[in-house]
C-alpha positions in Angstrom: 98.3 82.3 102.1 97.2 85.6 100.5 98.4 86.9 97.2 101.0 89.2 98.6 102.5 86.5 100.9 102.5 84.0 98.1 104.3 86.5 95.8 106.9 87.4 98.5 107.5 83.7 99.2 108.4 82.9 95.6 110.5 86.1 95.3 112.5 85.3 98.4 112.9 81.6 97.3 114.3 82.7 93.9 116.5 85.3 95.6 117.9 82.6 98.0 118.7 80.3 95.1 120.4 83.1 93.2 122.6 83.9 96.2 124.0 80.4 96.3 125.5 80.8 92.8 126.8 84.4 93.2 129.9 85.8 94.9 129.6 88.7 97.3 130.6 91.4 94.9 127.8 90.5 92.4 124.3 92.0 92.4 121.5 89.5 91.8 119.8 89.6 88.3 116.6 90.9 89.8 118.4 93.8 91.6 117.5 97.1 90.0 120.0 100.0 89.7 118.6 103.4 89.1 118.8 107.1 89.8 116.4 109.8 91.1 115.3 113.3 90.7 112.2 115.3 91.7 109.9 117.7 89.8 110.5 121.0 91.6 114.3 120.4 91.7 114.7 119.7 88.0 111.7 120.6 85.8 111.6 124.4 85.8 108.8 125.8 83.6 107.2 126.9 86.8 104.4 129.0 85.2 104.3 127.4 81.7 101.5 125.4 80.0 99.0 125.8 82.8 101.1 124.7 85.8 99.8 126.2 89.1 101.8 127.7 91.9 103.4 125.4 94.5 104.4 126.3 98.0 108.0 126.6 96.9 107.1 129.0 94.1 105.2 131.2 96.5 107.8 131.1 99.2 110.9 131.7 97.1 109.2 134.5 95.1 108.1 136.3 98.2 110.9 136.0 100.7 111.6 139.6 101.8 115.4 139.2 101.6 116.3 136.0 99.8 119.7 134.6 100.4 121.8 133.9 97.4 121.5 130.2 98.1 117.8 130.2 98.0 117.2 131.6 94.5 114.4 129.4 93.1 113.5 126.5 90.9 111.9 128.6 88.1 114.2 127.0 85.5 116.3 124.6 87.5 117.7 121.9 85.1 114.9 122.8 82.6 113.8 119.1 82.4 110.4 120.1 81.3 111.9 121.0 77.9 114.9 118.6 78.1 113.2 115.4 79.3 114.3 113.6 76.1 117.9 114.4 77.0 117.3 113.1 80.5 116.0 109.8 79.1 119.0 109.6 76.9 121.3 110.0 79.9 119.4 107.3 81.8 119.9 105.0 78.8 123.6 105.9 78.4 124.1 104.9 82.0 122.3 101.6 81.6 119.8 102.4 84.3 117.2 99.8 85.1 114.8 102.5 86.5 114.5 106.2 86.8 112.7 107.6 89.8 111.0 111.0 89.2 108.2 112.8 90.8 105.0 114.3 89.4 104.3 118.0 90.2 100.8 118.1 91.8 100.5 121.7 90.5 101.3 120.7 87.0 98.5 118.1 86.9 96.0 120.0 89.1 96.9 123.7 89.0 94.7 124.6 92.0 95.3 121.3 93.8 91.7 120.2 93.3 90.3 117.6 90.9 87.9 120.0 89.2 90.6 121.5 87.0 92.9 119.1 85.2 95.8 120.5 83.1 96.0 118.4 80.0 99.4 119.7 79.0 100.8 118.6 82.3 99.2 115.2 81.8 100.8 114.9 78.4 104.3 115.9 79.7 104.3 112.9 82.1 102.8 110.7 79.4 105.8 111.6 77.2 108.3 111.0 79.9 106.9 107.6 80.9 106.6 106.5 77.3 110.1 107.7 76.5 111.6 105.7 79.4 109.7 102.5 78.6 110.7 102.8 74.9 114.3 102.5 76.2 113.6 99.7 78.5 113.8 101.8 81.6 111.3 101.3 84.4 109.6 104.5 85.6 109.4 104.7 89.4 106.9 107.5 90.1 106.6 109.6 93.2 103.3 111.4 93.5 104.3 114.0 96.0 107.9 115.3 96.6 107.5 118.3 98.9 105.8 120.6 96.3 102.2 121.1 97.6 100.0 123.3 95.5 100.0 126.7 97.2 96.2 127.0 97.3 96.0 123.8 99.4 98.7 125.3 101.8 96.6 128.4 102.3 93.9 126.1 103.7 96.3 124.4 106.0 98.1 122.0 103.8 99.0 118.7 105.5 97.6 119.9 108.8 94.1 120.1 107.4 92.2 116.8 107.8 90.7 117.2 104.3 94.2 116.8 102.8 93.5 113.1 103.0 90.7 113.4 100.5 92.5 116.0 98.4 95.5 113.6 98.0 93.2 110.7 97.3 91.5 112.5 94.4 95.0 113.4 93.0 96.2 109.8 93.4 93.1 108.4 91.8 93.7 110.6 88.8 97.3 109.6 88.5 96.4 105.9 88.6 93.7 106.4 86.0 96.3 108.2 83.7 99.4 106.1 84.2 98.7 102.8 86.1 98.7 100.9 82.8 102.4 101.6 82.4 103.8 102.4 85.9 104.6 99.4 88.0 106.3 101.1 91.0 104.6 103.9 92.8 105.7 106.0 95.8 102.8 108.1 97.2 104.9 110.5 99.4 108.5 111.4 99.8 109.8 111.8 103.4 106.9 112.8 105.6 109.6 113.6 108.3 110.9 116.3 106.1 107.7 118.0 104.8 106.1 117.6 108.3 109.0 118.1 110.7 111.9 119.9 109.0 109.8 122.2 106.9 107.5 123.1 109.8 110.4 123.7 112.1 112.8 125.8 110.0 112.9 129.3 108.8 112.5 128.3 105.2 109.3 126.3 105.8 106.7 126.6 103.1 104.1 126.2 105.9 104.7 129.9 106.6 104.3 130.1 110.3 102.4 126.9 111.2 102.0 126.2 114.9 105.2 124.6 116.1 104.2 121.8 118.5 101.2 120.0 117.1 101.4 120.9 113.4 104.1 118.3 112.5 102.3 115.5 114.3 98.9 116.2 112.6 100.8 116.5 109.4 102.4 113.1 109.9 99.1 111.4 110.8 97.3 112.9 107.8 100.2 111.9 105.5 99.9 108.3 106.7 96.1 108.3 106.2 96.4 109.8 102.8 99.0 107.2 101.8 96.8 104.4 103.1 93.7 105.6 101.3 95.6 105.7 98.0 97.1 102.2 98.6 93.7 100.7 99.5 92.1 102.3 96.4 94.8 100.8 94.1 94.4 97.4 95.6 90.7 97.5 95.0 90.7 99.1 91.5 94.0 98.3 89.8 96.0 95.6 91.6 94.5 92.6 89.9 94.8 94.1 86.4 98.3 95.7 86.6 99.9 94.2 89.8 101.8 97.4 90.6 103.8 97.8 93.8 103.2 100.8 96.2 105.1 102.3 99.1 106.3 105.7 100.2 109.8 107.0 100.8 110.9 107.4 104.4 114.2 109.0 105.4 116.3 107.2 108.0 118.8 109.2 110.1 121.0 106.5 111.6 122.3 107.3 115.1 124.6 105.6 117.6 125.3 106.2 121.3 128.3 108.4 121.9 129.2 106.0 124.8 127.9 102.5 124.1 128.3 101.6 127.8 126.1 104.5 129.0 122.5 103.3 129.2 121.2 106.8 128.9 122.9 107.2 125.5 121.6 103.9 124.3 118.0 104.7 125.4 118.2 108.1 123.8 119.3 106.6 120.5 116.4 104.2 120.5 113.9 106.8 121.5 115.2 109.0 118.7 114.9 106.2 116.1 111.4 105.4 117.2 110.2 109.0 117.2 111.9 110.2 114.0 111.7 107.0 111.9 109.4 104.7 113.7 106.7 107.3 113.7 106.4 106.9 109.9 107.3 103.2 109.7 105.6 101.6 112.7 102.0 102.4 111.8 102.4 100.6 108.5 105.1 97.9 108.9 104.6 96.7 112.5 102.3 93.9 113.5 100.3 96.0 115.9 100.1 99.3 114.0 99.7 102.8 115.5 102.5 105.0 116.9 105.5 103.2 118.5 105.2 103.4 122.3 108.5 105.2 122.6 107.3 107.9 120.3 104.7 108.8 122.8 107.3 109.1 125.5 109.5 111.3 123.3 106.5 113.4 122.3 105.4 113.8 125.9 108.9 115.1 126.7 108.6 117.7 123.9 105.1 118.6 125.1 106.2 119.1 128.7 109.1 121.2 127.6 106.6 123.5 125.8 104.2 123.7 128.7 101.8 121.1 127.5 100.5 118.2 129.7 101.4 115.0 127.9 102.1 113.7 124.4 101.2 115.9 121.4 100.8 112.9 119.1 97.2 112.7 117.9 95.8 109.3 118.6 94.8 106.8 115.9 91.3 105.3 116.2 91.2 101.5 115.9 89.7 101.8 112.5 92.5 104.2 111.4 95.1 101.7 112.7 93.6 99.0 110.6 93.3 101.3 107.6 97.0 102.2 107.7 98.6 98.9 108.9 100.2 96.9 106.0 99.7 99.5 103.3 103.0 98.9 101.6 104.5 96.3 99.3 108.1 97.1 100.2 110.1 99.6 102.3 111.3 102.6 100.3 114.3 104.0 102.0 116.1 107.3 101.7 119.4 107.1 103.5 122.3 109.5 103.7 123.7 110.3 107.2 124.7 109.0 110.6 125.6 110.7 113.8 126.2 110.0 117.5 123.9 111.0 120.3 124.9 112.0 123.8 122.2 112.2 126.5 122.4 115.3 128.7 120.5 115.4 132.0 118.5 118.4 133.1 116.6 119.3 136.2 113.4 120.4 134.5 110.6 118.3 133.0 112.5 117.4 129.8 114.8 115.1 131.9 117.0 114.2 128.9 117.7 115.8 125.6 119.9 114.6 122.8 122.5 116.4 120.8 124.0 115.4 117.5 127.7 114.8 117.0 128.5 114.0 113.3 132.2 114.5 113.0 133.6 111.4 114.7 131.9 108.4 113.1 134.5 106.0 111.5 133.7 105.8 107.8 131.8 109.0 107.5 132.4 111.7 104.9 131.7 115.3 105.8 129.5 117.0 103.4 130.8 120.5 102.6 128.2 123.2 103.0 125.7 120.9 104.7 125.0 120.2 108.3 125.3 116.5 108.0 127.7 113.8 106.8 127.4 110.9 104.5 127.9 107.6 106.3 127.9 104.4 104.2 128.2 101.9 107.0 124.9 103.2 108.5 122.9 101.8 105.6 123.6 98.2 106.6 122.9 99.1 110.2 119.6 100.8 109.2 118.4 97.7 107.3 119.3 95.5 110.2 117.4 97.8 112.6 114.3 97.7 110.4 114.4 93.9 110.1 114.6 93.6 113.8 111.7 95.9 114.3 109.4 94.9 111.5 110.5 91.5 110.2 111.6 90.8 106.6 110.5 93.3 104.0 111.9 94.0 100.6 113.8 97.2 100.5 114.2 99.7 97.7 116.8 102.4 98.3 115.0 105.3 96.7 117.7 108.0 97.6 121.3 107.9 98.6 124.1 110.2 97.5 126.8 112.7 98.2 126.6 116.5 97.9 129.5 118.7 97.3 130.2 122.4 96.9 132.8 121.7 94.3 131.4 121.5 90.8 134.4 119.6 89.4 133.8 116.7 87.0 136.5 114.8 88.8 134.4 113.8 91.8 136.5 111.1 93.5 134.8 111.4 96.9 131.4 110.8 95.3 132.7 107.6 93.6 134.1 106.3 96.9 130.8 107.0 98.7 128.9 105.1 96.0 131.3 102.2 96.2 131.3 101.9 99.9 127.5 102.3 100.1 126.9 99.5 97.6 129.4 97.4 99.5 127.1 97.8 102.5 124.1 96.7 100.4 125.9 93.6 99.3 127.0 92.8 102.8 123.3 93.2 103.9 122.2 90.8 101.2 124.7 88.1 101.6 125.5 88.2 105.4 122.3 89.6 106.9 119.8 88.0 104.6 118.1 91.2 103.7 116.5 91.5 100.3 117.2 94.7 98.6 115.2 94.9 95.4 117.1 98.0 94.1 119.2 101.0 94.7 118.7 104.6 93.4 121.4 107.2 93.5 120.4 110.8 94.2 120.6 112.5 91.9 121.0 111.6 88.2 121.5 115.2 87.3 122.2 118.4 89.3 119.1 120.2 90.6 117.9 122.9 92.9 118.6 121.8 96.5 115.9 123.9 98.3 117.6 125.7 101.2 121.1 125.3 99.6 119.9 126.4 96.2 122.5 125.6 93.5 125.4 125.8 95.9 125.4 122.0 96.5 125.7 119.4 93.7 124.5 115.8 94.0 124.4 114.9 90.3 126.2 112.1 88.5 125.9 114.6 85.7 126.8 118.2 86.0 124.2 120.8 84.9 125.6 124.2 84.0 123.1 126.6 85.6 124.9 129.6 84.2 124.1 128.5 80.6 120.5 129.2 79.5 120.6 125.9 77.6 121.4 123.9 80.8 123.8 121.5 79.1 124.5 118.2 81.0 128.0 116.8 81.3 129.0 113.4 82.7 131.1 113.5 85.9 133.6 110.7 86.6 131.0 109.3 89.0 128.6 108.8 86.0 131.2 106.7 84.3 131.7 104.7 87.5 128.0 104.2 88.0 127.6 103.1 84.3 130.4 100.6 84.9 128.4 99.1 87.7 125.2 98.9 85.7 127.0 97.2 82.8 128.9 94.7 84.9 126.5 94.1 87.8 129.5 94.0 90.0 131.8 96.4 91.9 135.2 94.8 91.3 135.5 95.5 87.5 135.0 99.2 88.3 137.6 99.5 91.0 140.1 101.0 88.5 138.0 104.2 88.6 138.2 104.4 92.4 141.1 106.6 93.6 142.6 106.8 97.0 141.9 110.1 98.7 
């Protein structure tokens, strides 16, 4: 039995013993409760103290006619200067951990290892040390969508050398912070920075080719993650015993008609292409792309006039390199929708369409093109267990966005309660081991395409005030009640019927 399997055996044994003595509204003692943010969405100080330009800086400063929603993250929540207040907030809420990301451009202004920005290094030293001093575990994301612009000019994640560029960056971060950081996330949502950003009009890829770019991006992201993971195992694991994964976003889907085999097939094909494409190479027993992803990709290719799948193949050595390069599944989960298969007479055969408004238990998200669907989290965990076996799961993002900046955010409270109920059901009834849950986001931030029009924060940030004061919403008090009691029931008095 290797070290990882031995570790997981004893963790799961202890977890099983704990469950025997707990009721189903209680979180196990080793279950971590935290909250998340990311660098570009909160830090501000975009050109201060040696920070370089990121893809988002360049894009949002050069859009010919920026919409009001876009604005930019030049100041955002000003966390670069207010990090101590953010640590205080995390302490006030009783968080076990705080997930934040490191700005690649703040550490390496040009993206390359030859130029290290010491002031950026010190900023994250201060933040990590400040959290640890308050007993809060730092969960560090290396890359959260904000690639240095100079790397994007060269092709960004579509350039094969991005694997080495990222590895250099990861090696530096490990050398700087591995003595204090136990939980690492290499990448945040490859589906988003590879697919959504390449296929939308606000993409920082700035006109990347639209058929093959996202697939090469995905492969390079997986290879970059794997190289960083392997390096840590060889250089730091024995000394610091840190845990590494990357955050994948899961879009839960269901057939519009459960008795229609086409709808059912289309749902599974969608899951395998959108989610399995990033999970299967790492968490499956065989590695490589999931077979249905090739079928789905071939359909896309045929519809674009190409002959076959547009997924770049993994060599056998690449499959071995990537397979198993995670210590847990890091899951970002928000939405669910239904899929209806529609037949065509051309080569595409079947195409899916999303229907998000008629899922029982879903909350429509004002101003966004998706909903928030708490029951889907349990279904997602069950799907992953069926596909890949039993892995520990850390929910690295889950939250509710609203256009209303009120401090009385009753819907957000209900979403948190119902989501955590699903986590508990997964634990006690489905035998799935969640090691933690992180709400997105601890404070309000810049929401990329939606700018400052959508709020996700447990704490409000007044973006009209130069001082960027933070004020607790009712949801912050509810979340604090949960962290203090380790149960949902004592906090029910804060949940109002809507």
